[in-house]
C-alpha positions as CSV (number, residue, x, y, z in Angstrom):
1,M,0.0,-0.1,0.0
2,T,1.7,3.2,-0.8
3,N,1.0,6.8,0.2
4,D,-0.7,7.9,-2.7
5,I,-4.0,6.3,-1.9
6,Y,-4.5,9.0,1.1
7,G,-5.1,12.6,0.7
8,P,-3.7,15.1,3.5
9,F,-2.0,13.5,6.1
10,P,-4.4,12.6,8.7
11,G,-2.4,13.2,11.9
12,G,-1.9,16.6,13.7
13,P,-3.0,17.8,17.1
14,R,-7.0,18.1,16.5
15,A,-6.8,14.7,14.5
16,F,-9.2,12.8,16.9
17,G,-13.0,11.4,17.2
18,Q,-15.4,13.2,15.0
19,T,-12.7,15.8,13.9
20,L,-10.5,13.2,12.5
21,L,-13.5,11.4,10.7
22,D,-14.6,14.6,9.1
23,A,-11.3,15.1,7.8
24,L,-10.8,11.7,6.2
25,T,-11.1,11.0,2.4
26,D,-13.2,8.2,0.9
27,G,-10.0,6.0,0.9
28,Q,-8.8,6.8,4.3
29,R,-12.4,6.4,5.7
30,A,-12.2,3.0,4.1
31,R,-9.1,2.0,5.6
32,Y,-10.0,3.4,9.2
33,E,-13.1,1.3,9.6
34,E,-11.0,-1.8,8.0
35,L,-8.5,-1.3,10.8
36,G,-11.2,-0.8,13.4
37,A,-12.8,-4.0,12.5
38,N,-9.5,-5.8,12.7
39,L,-8.8,-4.1,16.0
40,D,-12.5,-5.2,17.4
41,V,-11.3,-8.8,16.5
42,V,-8.2,-8.7,18.2
43,E,-9.6,-7.0,21.3
44,R,-11.9,-10.0,21.6
45,R,-9.2,-12.4,21.4
46,I,-7.0,-10.7,24.0
47,T,-10.0,-10.2,26.3
48,A,-11.1,-14.0,26.1
49,A,-7.4,-14.8,26.5
50,C,-7.1,-13.0,29.6
51,A,-10.3,-14.4,30.9
52,A,-9.2,-17.9,30.2
53,A,-6.2,-17.4,32.2
54,G,-7.8,-15.5,34.9
55,R,-6.1,-12.1,34.2
56,S,-7.6,-8.7,34.2
57,R,-7.8,-7.3,30.6
58,D,-6.0,-4.2,32.1
59,E,-2.7,-6.3,32.3
60,V,-2.1,-6.8,28.7
61,T,-1.1,-3.8,26.4
62,L,-1.4,-4.2,22.8
63,I,1.3,-3.1,20.7
64,V,0.4,-2.7,17.1
65,V,3.2,-3.6,14.8
66,T,3.3,-1.2,12.0
67,K,6.4,-1.9,10.0
68,T,6.2,-1.8,6.4
69,Y,3.0,0.3,6.6
70,P,2.7,4.3,6.0
71,A,2.5,6.7,8.6
72,E,-1.2,7.1,7.7
73,D,-2.2,3.8,8.9
74,S,-0.4,4.9,12.4
75,A,-2.5,8.0,12.7
76,L,-5.5,6.4,11.9
77,L,-4.9,3.8,14.5
78,A,-4.1,6.5,17.1
79,G,-7.8,7.8,15.9
80,L,-9.0,4.5,16.9
81,G,-7.7,4.6,20.4
82,V,-4.4,2.8,19.7
83,T,-1.6,4.1,22.1
84,D,1.4,2.0,21.4
85,V,3.2,1.3,17.8
86,A,6.1,-0.6,17.1
87,E,8.7,-0.6,14.2
88,N,12.0,-2.6,13.6
89,R,13.8,-0.3,10.7
90,D,15.0,3.1,12.0
91,Q,14.8,4.4,8.3
92,D,11.2,3.6,8.3
93,A,10.4,4.4,11.9
94,A,11.9,8.0,11.9
95,P,10.1,9.9,9.5
96,K,7.1,8.0,10.8
97,A,7.3,9.2,14.4
98,E,8.1,12.7,12.7
99,L,5.2,13.0,10.8
100,C,2.9,11.6,14.0
101,A,4.8,13.6,16.7
102,N,1.6,15.8,17.5
103,L,-0.3,12.1,18.2
104,P,-0.3,10.5,21.8
105,L,1.6,7.3,20.3
106,E,4.2,5.4,22.4
107,W,6.7,4.1,20.0
108,H,8.5,0.8,20.6
109,F,11.4,-0.4,18.6
110,V,11.8,-4.1,18.4
111,G,14.1,-4.9,15.4
112,Q,17.6,-5.5,15.8
113,L,19.5,-2.2,16.4
114,Q,22.9,-1.3,15.1
115,T,24.8,1.0,17.0
116,N,25.1,3.5,14.0
117,K,21.3,3.9,14.1
118,V,21.3,4.6,18.0
119,R,21.3,8.3,17.9
120,S,18.2,8.3,15.7
121,V,16.3,5.8,17.6
122,V,16.4,7.8,20.9
123,R,14.9,10.8,19.3
124,Y,11.4,9.0,19.1
125,A,11.5,5.7,20.8
126,N,9.9,5.1,24.2
127,R,11.2,1.8,24.6
128,V,13.7,-0.5,23.1
129,H,12.7,-4.1,23.0
130,S,15.9,-5.6,21.4
131,V,18.9,-4.7,23.6
132,D,21.3,-8.0,23.2
133,R,24.7,-6.7,24.0
134,L,26.8,-4.5,26.1
135,R,28.1,-2.7,23.4
136,L,24.4,-1.3,22.7
137,V,24.0,-0.6,26.1
138,G,26.8,1.9,26.3
139,S,25.6,3.4,22.9
140,L,22.1,4.0,24.3
141,S,23.1,5.4,27.3
142,A,25.5,7.9,25.6
143,A,22.8,8.9,23.2
144,V,20.4,9.7,25.7
145,L,22.6,11.7,27.9
146,K,23.7,13.4,24.9
147,S,20.2,14.0,23.6
148,E,19.0,15.2,27.7
149,R,15.6,13.2,26.7
150,P,13.8,11.4,29.7
151,E,15.1,7.9,30.5
152,L,14.8,5.3,27.7
153,G,12.9,2.0,28.7
154,C,15.0,-1.1,27.6
155,L,14.1,-5.0,27.4
156,V,16.7,-7.6,27.1
157,Q,15.9,-9.6,23.9
158,V,16.0,-13.2,25.0
159,A,16.9,-16.0,22.3
160,L,15.3,-19.3,23.8
161,D,16.9,-21.5,21.1
162,K,20.4,-20.4,22.2
163,E,19.5,-22.3,25.7
164,A,20.0,-25.5,23.6
165,G,23.0,-24.5,21.7
166,G,21.1,-23.2,18.5
167,G,20.1,-19.7,17.1
168,E,23.4,-19.0,15.8
169,G,23.3,-15.3,14.1
170,R,19.9,-14.8,15.5
171,A,19.4,-11.6,17.6
172,G,19.1,-11.9,21.5
173,V,21.0,-13.4,24.3
174,A,21.0,-16.7,25.8
175,P,18.9,-17.1,29.0
176,A,22.1,-17.9,31.1
177,E,23.3,-14.3,30.0
178,V,20.1,-12.2,30.9
179,A,21.1,-11.3,34.2
180,A,24.2,-9.7,33.6
181,L,22.7,-7.6,30.6
182,A,20.0,-6.6,32.9
183,D,22.3,-5.3,35.6
184,A,24.2,-3.5,32.8
185,I,21.2,-1.6,31.6
186,A,19.9,-1.0,35.2
187,A,23.3,0.4,36.0
188,A,23.3,2.6,32.8
189,P,22.7,6.4,32.9
190,G,19.7,7.3,31.1
191,L,18.5,4.0,30.7
192,R,15.6,1.9,32.5
193,F,15.4,-1.7,32.6
194,D,11.8,-2.5,32.0
195,G,11.9,-6.5,31.7
196,V,12.3,-9.2,28.8
197,M,11.0,-9.7,25.4
198,T,11.3,-12.9,23.1
199,V,9.9,-14.3,19.7
200,A,8.9,-18.0,19.7
201,P,12.3,-19.4,18.5
202,L,12.3,-21.2,15.2
203,T,14.9,-24.0,16.1
204,G,15.6,-26.3,19.5
205,P,13.2,-27.8,21.7
206,L,10.8,-25.1,21.9
207,A,10.5,-24.8,18.3
208,G,6.5,-25.1,17.3
209,D,5.7,-24.7,21.0
210,P,4.9,-21.0,21.9
211,A,2.9,-21.9,25.1
212,G,6.3,-23.6,26.2
213,A,8.6,-20.7,25.2
214,F,6.4,-18.1,26.4
215,G,6.6,-20.1,29.7
216,R,10.3,-20.1,29.7
217,L,10.3,-16.4,29.1
218,A,7.9,-16.0,32.2
219,E,10.4,-17.9,34.5
220,I,13.3,-15.8,33.1
221,S,11.1,-12.8,34.0
222,T,10.5,-13.9,37.6
223,A,14.2,-14.5,38.0
224,V,15.6,-11.2,37.1
225,R,12.9,-9.4,39.2
226,A,14.4,-10.9,42.0
227,S,17.1,-8.4,41.3
228,H,15.1,-5.9,39.4
229,P,11.5,-5.8,40.9
230,A,10.2,-3.0,38.9
231,A,11.3,-4.8,35.6
232,T,7.6,-6.4,35.4
233,M,7.2,-5.8,31.4
234,V,7.2,-9.3,29.5
235,S,6.8,-8.7,25.7
236,A,5.9,-11.7,23.8
237,G,3.2,-13.0,21.3
238,M,2.4,-11.9,17.8
239,S,-0.7,-12.2,15.6
240,G,-0.5,-16.1,15.7
241,D,0.3,-16.8,19.3
242,L,-1.1,-14.0,21.4
243,E,-3.5,-16.3,23.3
244,Q,-0.1,-18.6,24.3
245,A,1.6,-15.3,25.3
246,V,-1.2,-14.1,27.7
247,A,-1.8,-17.6,29.2
248,A,2.0,-17.3,30.1
249,G,1.9,-14.0,31.6
250,A,3.0,-11.5,28.7
251,T,2.3,-8.1,29.7
252,H,2.5,-6.9,26.0
253,V,1.5,-8.5,23.0
254,R,3.3,-7.3,19.5
255,V,0.5,-7.7,17.0
256,G,0.8,-6.8,13.3
257,T,-0.8,-8.8,10.5
258,A,-4.2,-9.3,12.4
259,V,-4.6,-5.5,12.9
260,L,-3.1,-4.2,9.4
261,G,-4.1,-7.2,7.4
262,V,-2.4,-9.0,4.7
263,R,-1.9,-6.4,2.0
264,S,0.9,-5.0,-0.3
265,P,3.1,-2.8,2.2
266,L,4.8,0.3,1.4
267,G,6.9,0.5,-1.5
């Protein structure tokens, strides 16, 4: 989907409620309604998963993963009440965040982060879910201090397949390395250690077993909170496995396709 199906960008400080609806073109309104219908389905899934797990619905935050889709979708999502969006590539995220600067959105960076992108990412990201090495901790801390922005929330990305000796070349640290990296984040000026994140592994004994994978992440989260009790965030689950993540205790689920649909992405 390219930007040219849209009219004037539907963002801005007054782009909410009826004001937003009045300003939409026919194409924007159709997309707004599509996104709203998809959000309703996802909301029902999360609500049902919480009920099945004996959890309150307000214990789980939906993060809509808007990667490859244009800033207009982020603005329409904000108009629909979405508060949290995620991106995995700075070259896409930075211009989107700038266009949406007046909208009440929290930006989560969830992709593998190279140190040469850190200065850009700290300009807009409220949280980085993908901290996986000490060098990145140092770079993030230095960039935050230089920018004089508020603290940056950071999560340790856990690669569960590395526990079984696999996952070579994949982002994330082995479970045995989480505690040390968490300590480094917590000690770094300008950073705040918020918790842990994972993606269901593609290899190893937990491959194809999201319930088992997210259960293991919950164990890791419990262990790390012994030293960092405020680090309660557990980021896990996507469109296909959010129910298993909620059952295992995820506090944040990262959903893309189920909200945005399977469409031709931004070219």
